[in-house]
C-alpha positions in Angstrom: 0.0 0.0 0.0 1.5 3.3 -1.1 0.5 6.6 0.4 0.8 9.9 -1.5 3.5 12.2 -0.3 1.0 14.7 1.1 -0.4 12.1 3.4 3.0 11.3 4.7 3.8 14.9 5.2 0.6 15.5 7.1 1.3 12.6 9.4 4.8 13.8 10.1 3.5 17.3 10.9 0.8 15.9 13.2 3.4 13.7 14.9 5.6 16.7 15.5 2.7 18.6 17.0 1.9 15.6 19.2 5.5 15.4 20.4 5.4 19.1 21.3 2.1 18.6 23.1 3.4 15.7 25.1 6.5 17.6 26.1 4.3 20.5 27.2 2.0 18.2 29.1 4.9 16.6 31.0 6.3 20.1 31.8 2.9 21.2 33.2 2.4 18.1 35.2 5.9 18.3 36.7 5.5 22.0 37.7 5.5 22.3 41.4 4.4 25.9 41.7 1.0 25.2 40.2 -2.0 23.9 42.1 -3.7 20.7 40.9 -6.5 22.7 39.3 -4.1 25.0 37.5 -2.3 22.0 36.1 -5.5 20.4 34.9 -6.6 23.7 33.2 -3.2 24.0 31.5 -3.3 20.4 30.4 -6.8 20.8 29.0 -5.6 23.9 27.1 -2.7 22.0 25.6 -5.0 19.2 24.5 -7.4 21.6 22.8 -4.6 23.5 21.1 -3.0 20.3 19.8 -6.4 19.0 18.5 -7.0 22.3 16.7 -3.6 22.2 15.1 -4.1 18.6 14.0 -7.5 19.4 12.5 -6.1 22.5 10.7 -3.3 20.3 9.2 -5.8 17.8 8.0 -8.3 20.3 6.6 -5.8 22.8 5.1 -3.5 20.1 3.8 -6.3 18.3 1.9 -7.7 21.7 0.7 -4.3 22.9 -0.5 -3.4 19.8 -2.5 -6.8 19.3 -4.2 
């Protein structure tokens, strides 16, 4: 099964965003100056931002190449 180059590029970009998101989540969870609720709010914000970036890559990538 061969994928077009655009699909591979989109998956690589999404993987990079996911890696950055995981790194940010670990940094937030390890922060000792934040309360538990502040950590959870920051973690939720990171998840939402990473999801929006992934959706934008999928939608803009497919729209750009077609």
